[in-house]
NUZALO-351463 format. One line per 4 residues: number of its first residue (from 1); their letters; for each residue x, y, z of C-alpha. Coordinates in Angstrom, 1 decimal. Layout:
N
NUM	a	X Y Z | ...
END
This chain:
315
1	mstd	71.4 -24.8 -22.0 | 71.4 -27.9 -24.2 | 68.0 -29.5 -24.9 | 69.6 -32.9 -25.0
5	hptt	68.9 -35.2 -22.1 | 72.2 -36.6 -20.6 | 70.8 -40.1 -19.7 | 68.3 -42.5 -21.0
9	psaa	65.1 -41.6 -19.0 | 62.7 -44.1 -17.5 | 59.7 -41.7 -17.5 | 58.5 -38.6 -19.3
13	igid	57.0 -35.5 -17.7 | 54.5 -33.4 -19.7 | 53.2 -30.0 -18.6 | 50.4 -28.2 -20.3
17	lggt	50.1 -24.4 -19.8 | 46.5 -23.3 -20.4 | 44.7 -20.1 -19.9 | 43.0 -21.2 -16.7
21	kiea	45.0 -24.2 -15.5 | 48.5 -25.8 -15.6 | 48.5 -29.6 -15.7 | 51.4 -32.0 -15.3
25	vvld	51.7 -35.8 -15.7 | 54.3 -38.4 -15.6 | 54.1 -41.1 -18.3 | 55.7 -44.5 -17.7
29	pagq	57.4 -46.3 -20.7 | 54.1 -47.9 -21.6 | 52.5 -44.5 -22.0 | 50.4 -44.8 -18.9
33	vawg	49.8 -41.9 -16.5 | 51.7 -42.8 -13.4 | 51.3 -39.4 -11.6 | 49.4 -36.2 -12.2
37	rria	48.5 -32.8 -10.8 | 46.6 -29.8 -11.9 | 46.7 -26.2 -10.5 | 44.9 -23.0 -11.4
41	spsq	47.0 -20.7 -13.6 | 48.4 -17.8 -11.5 | 48.1 -14.1 -12.4 | 49.3 -13.2 -15.9
45	rydt	52.8 -12.4 -14.9 | 55.7 -14.0 -16.6 | 57.9 -14.6 -13.5 | 54.9 -16.0 -11.6
49	lvea	54.1 -18.4 -14.5 | 57.6 -19.6 -14.7 | 57.7 -20.3 -11.0 | 54.4 -22.2 -11.1
53	iagl	55.5 -24.4 -14.0 | 58.8 -25.1 -12.3 | 57.0 -26.0 -9.1 | 54.9 -28.6 -10.9
57	aeaa	58.0 -30.0 -12.7 | 59.8 -30.3 -9.4 | 56.8 -32.1 -7.8 | 56.7 -34.5 -10.8
61	lasp	60.4 -35.2 -10.5 | 60.0 -35.8 -6.8 | 57.1 -38.3 -7.3 | 57.9 -42.0 -7.0
65	vgag	58.1 -42.5 -10.8 | 59.6 -39.1 -11.8 | 63.2 -39.3 -10.9 | 65.4 -38.6 -13.9
69	atig	62.4 -38.0 -16.2 | 62.5 -35.8 -19.3 | 60.4 -32.6 -19.2 | 58.3 -31.3 -22.1
73	lgtp	56.0 -28.2 -22.0 | 53.1 -27.3 -24.2 | 52.3 -23.6 -24.5 | 50.1 -21.2 -26.4
77	gslt	52.2 -19.6 -29.1 | 55.4 -20.9 -30.7 | 59.1 -20.4 -30.4 | 61.2 -18.3 -32.8
81	pegl	64.6 -19.7 -33.9 | 66.1 -17.5 -31.2 | 63.9 -19.2 -28.6 | 61.5 -16.4 -27.9
85	vkna	57.7 -17.1 -27.5 | 55.5 -15.5 -30.2 | 51.8 -15.5 -31.0 | 50.7 -16.6 -27.5
89	nttc	47.3 -15.4 -26.3 | 48.8 -15.5 -22.8 | 50.5 -12.3 -23.8 | 53.0 -12.1 -21.0
93	lngr	54.9 -14.9 -22.6 | 55.5 -13.1 -25.9 | 59.1 -12.1 -26.5 | 60.3 -14.0 -23.5
97	plqr	62.9 -16.9 -23.5 | 60.6 -19.4 -21.7 | 62.5 -22.5 -22.6 | 65.8 -21.0 -21.5
101	dlsa	64.4 -19.6 -18.3 | 62.8 -22.9 -17.3 | 65.9 -24.9 -18.1 | 68.0 -22.6 -16.0
105	rlgr	65.4 -22.6 -13.2 | 65.3 -26.4 -13.1 | 68.9 -27.1 -13.9 | 68.0 -29.6 -16.7
109	pvrv	66.8 -29.4 -20.3 | 63.2 -28.7 -21.1 | 61.6 -29.0 -24.5 | 58.8 -26.5 -25.4
113	anda	56.3 -26.7 -28.2 | 53.0 -25.2 -29.3 | 50.0 -26.8 -27.5 | 48.3 -27.7 -30.8
117	ncla	51.6 -29.4 -31.9 | 51.5 -31.3 -28.7 | 47.9 -32.4 -29.5 | 49.0 -33.6 -32.9
121	lsea	52.0 -35.5 -31.5 | 49.9 -37.2 -28.8 | 47.2 -38.3 -31.2 | 49.8 -39.5 -33.8
125	tdga	51.7 -41.4 -31.2 | 49.0 -43.4 -29.4 | 45.7 -41.7 -30.1 | 43.2 -41.3 -32.9
129	gaga	45.9 -40.8 -35.5 | 48.2 -43.6 -34.4 | 49.8 -45.3 -37.5 | 48.7 -42.5 -39.9
133	gvvf	51.3 -40.8 -42.1 | 49.9 -37.3 -41.8 | 47.8 -36.2 -38.9 | 46.1 -32.7 -38.8
137	aail	45.0 -32.0 -35.3 | 42.8 -29.0 -34.5 | 42.0 -27.4 -31.2 | 38.4 -26.0 -31.1
141	gtgt	38.0 -24.1 -27.9 | 38.6 -20.6 -26.6 | 40.9 -20.2 -29.5 | 41.4 -22.2 -32.7
145	gagi	44.7 -23.7 -33.7 | 46.2 -26.8 -35.2 | 49.3 -28.9 -35.4 | 50.6 -31.3 -38.0
149	avdg	52.4 -34.6 -37.4 | 54.1 -36.4 -40.2 | 55.3 -40.0 -39.6 | 54.9 -39.4 -35.9
153	rvlt	57.0 -36.2 -35.8 | 55.7 -32.7 -35.5 | 56.0 -30.4 -38.5 | 57.0 -26.9 -37.4
157	gpng	58.6 -25.0 -40.3 | 61.2 -22.2 -40.4 | 58.8 -19.7 -38.9 | 57.2 -22.1 -36.4
161	lage	53.9 -21.6 -38.2 | 53.1 -25.0 -39.7 | 49.4 -25.8 -38.8 | 48.6 -22.1 -37.9
165	wghn	45.2 -22.7 -39.5 | 43.1 -20.4 -37.3 | 44.7 -17.2 -38.6 | 43.7 -17.7 -42.2
169	plpw	40.5 -16.2 -43.6 | 37.4 -18.5 -43.6 | 37.1 -19.7 -47.2 | 34.1 -19.5 -49.5
173	rqpd	32.5 -16.7 -47.6 | 28.7 -16.9 -47.4 | 26.1 -14.1 -47.2 | 25.3 -14.9 -43.5
177	dpwp	29.0 -15.0 -42.4 | 30.0 -12.1 -40.2 | 33.6 -10.8 -40.8 | 34.8 -9.9 -37.3
181	acyc	38.2 -8.4 -36.5 | 40.6 -10.8 -35.0 | 43.2 -10.0 -32.2 | 45.9 -10.9 -34.8
185	gqsg	45.1 -7.7 -36.7 | 43.2 -9.3 -39.6 | 39.5 -9.8 -40.1 | 37.5 -12.9 -40.9
189	ciea	40.0 -15.4 -39.4 | 38.9 -19.0 -38.9 | 39.5 -18.5 -35.2 | 37.1 -15.5 -35.1
193	lvsg	34.4 -17.6 -36.7 | 34.6 -21.2 -35.4 | 36.0 -20.9 -31.9 | 33.8 -21.3 -28.9
197	pala	33.4 -17.6 -28.2 | 32.7 -17.1 -32.0 | 29.8 -19.6 -31.8 | 28.4 -18.0 -28.7
201	rdha	28.7 -14.5 -30.3 | 27.0 -15.6 -33.5 | 24.1 -17.0 -31.5 | 23.8 -13.8 -29.4
205	qrtg	23.8 -11.6 -32.5 | 21.1 -13.6 -34.1 | 18.9 -14.2 -31.1 | 19.9 -11.8 -28.4
209	aslt	20.4 -14.8 -26.0 | 23.7 -15.0 -24.2 | 24.6 -18.7 -24.1 | 28.0 -20.5 -24.1
213	aeav	28.9 -22.6 -27.1 | 28.3 -25.7 -24.9 | 24.9 -24.5 -23.9 | 24.0 -23.8 -27.5
217	aqaa	25.0 -27.4 -28.4 | 23.0 -28.9 -25.5 | 19.9 -26.9 -26.4 | 20.2 -28.0 -30.0
221	rqgd	20.3 -31.6 -28.9 | 17.1 -31.0 -27.0 | 15.4 -29.6 -30.1 | 15.7 -25.8 -29.6
225	aact	15.1 -24.3 -33.1 | 17.3 -21.2 -32.7 | 20.2 -23.2 -31.3 | 19.9 -25.8 -34.0
229	etla	20.2 -23.0 -36.6 | 23.3 -21.6 -34.9 | 24.9 -25.0 -34.7 | 24.1 -25.6 -38.4
233	rwhh	25.9 -22.3 -39.3 | 28.9 -23.4 -37.2 | 29.0 -26.8 -38.9 | 28.9 -25.1 -42.3
237	rlar	31.8 -22.8 -41.4 | 33.9 -25.6 -39.9 | 33.3 -27.8 -42.9 | 34.6 -25.0 -45.2
241	alaq	37.6 -24.4 -43.0 | 38.5 -28.1 -43.0 | 37.9 -28.6 -46.7 | 40.6 -26.1 -47.3
245	vint	42.9 -28.2 -45.1 | 42.1 -31.3 -47.2 | 42.7 -29.4 -50.4 | 46.1 -28.1 -49.2
249	ldpd	47.5 -30.9 -47.1 | 45.2 -34.0 -47.8 | 46.0 -35.5 -44.3 | 45.3 -39.1 -43.6
253	vivl	43.2 -38.2 -40.6 | 41.8 -35.0 -39.0 | 41.6 -35.1 -35.2 | 39.6 -32.6 -33.2
257	gggl	40.5 -31.5 -29.6 | 39.3 -28.8 -27.3 | 35.9 -28.2 -25.7 | 33.9 -28.0 -29.0
261	srid	35.3 -31.4 -30.1 | 32.8 -32.9 -27.6 | 29.9 -31.8 -29.8 | 28.9 -35.2 -31.2
265	svyr	27.1 -33.8 -34.3 | 30.3 -32.4 -35.7 | 31.5 -35.9 -36.8 | 28.3 -36.5 -38.7
269	evpa	27.5 -33.1 -40.1 | 30.8 -31.7 -41.2 | 31.9 -34.7 -43.4 | 28.4 -34.6 -44.9
273	lwdr	29.1 -31.0 -45.9 | 32.7 -30.7 -46.9 | 32.5 -32.7 -50.2 | 31.2 -29.6 -52.0
277	wvfs	34.4 -27.7 -51.4 | 37.0 -30.5 -51.6 | 38.5 -30.4 -55.1 | 37.5 -33.4 -57.2
281	gglk	37.7 -32.1 -60.7 | 34.0 -32.6 -61.2 | 34.1 -36.3 -60.4 | 31.7 -37.7 -57.8
285	dpvr	34.6 -38.9 -55.8 | 33.9 -39.2 -52.1 | 36.2 -37.6 -49.5 | 38.0 -40.4 -47.7
289	tplr	39.4 -38.3 -44.9 | 38.2 -39.5 -41.5 | 37.2 -36.9 -38.9 | 37.8 -38.2 -35.3
293	parh	37.7 -36.9 -31.7 | 41.0 -36.9 -29.9 | 41.3 -40.3 -28.2 | 42.8 -38.8 -25.1
297	gdas	40.4 -35.9 -24.8 | 41.5 -33.0 -22.6 | 44.6 -35.0 -21.6 | 46.0 -35.2 -25.1
301	gvrg	47.9 -31.9 -24.9 | 49.8 -32.8 -21.7 | 50.5 -36.2 -23.1 | 51.9 -34.7 -26.2
305	aawl	54.2 -32.5 -24.1 | 55.6 -35.6 -22.5 | 56.1 -37.2 -25.9 | 58.3 -34.3 -27.1
309	wkgt	61.2 -36.5 -25.9 | 59.8 -39.7 -27.3 | 62.9 -40.3 -29.5 | 64.9 -40.8 -26.3
313	fpr	62.2 -42.4 -24.2 | 62.0 -46.2 -24.2 | 58.7 -47.6 -25.4
END
């Protein structure tokens, strides 16, 4: 089925497929949320997920503002040129023609993109990277991924891998860095060292205490010494990982989304650290790259899914 929309739409539906929830919104032409709904993700069965996504899309279309709207979907993983999902940590999606099946189920075109690409598109459109030429947007949560927007358009690449930052090795390895195996088959991946579970695992290995990443950050804010040390190691690793991005891409802005993006200290500590790894040829030239939280917070991914049609959506 064609991915072109037959008419000029008056609204845009965005759907975000997460590991624990599926969220849908309808954006009006001003970019305001006119309708929204969130459901728990069903069991990890492909057919069940397709039906749940289609049900949300139909509810959005039936809402007072949704008639004739475009539909965009953000998912874990990316699409091959043949339209098959790959690299999704929701593994039942891998190898399946999700875009084709949803379009057939709904009888209308659906655009599908990686969830980190949706974050990048959202923040480049009307978020923390609005007006910037190159936006690098990273998700720091259960996993770690990123998307790149250039002049307001998502960069994908022939393999659909542009921005696949989390599955490169953490650079400038330090003596206190573990080097865990990653589900992708490699070891020492950025995802395996700076994601939420990685932060929690590092703390447990050092202290024996089982705390979530959010609990570690909260205890550090309250002065807990062990949690402060764990958070400092995480800041150091994240600074190295983002310094490599600056050396490679030199984006106009780096935007952080996901649960760990709410750790306030990251915006102070990481830029204070990354200068030592950003290439400057020996000059004392400060790094000018701003590091910002996603303006739309947890809603940025679903908004970006809606903006997948923004070239045809009147604003």
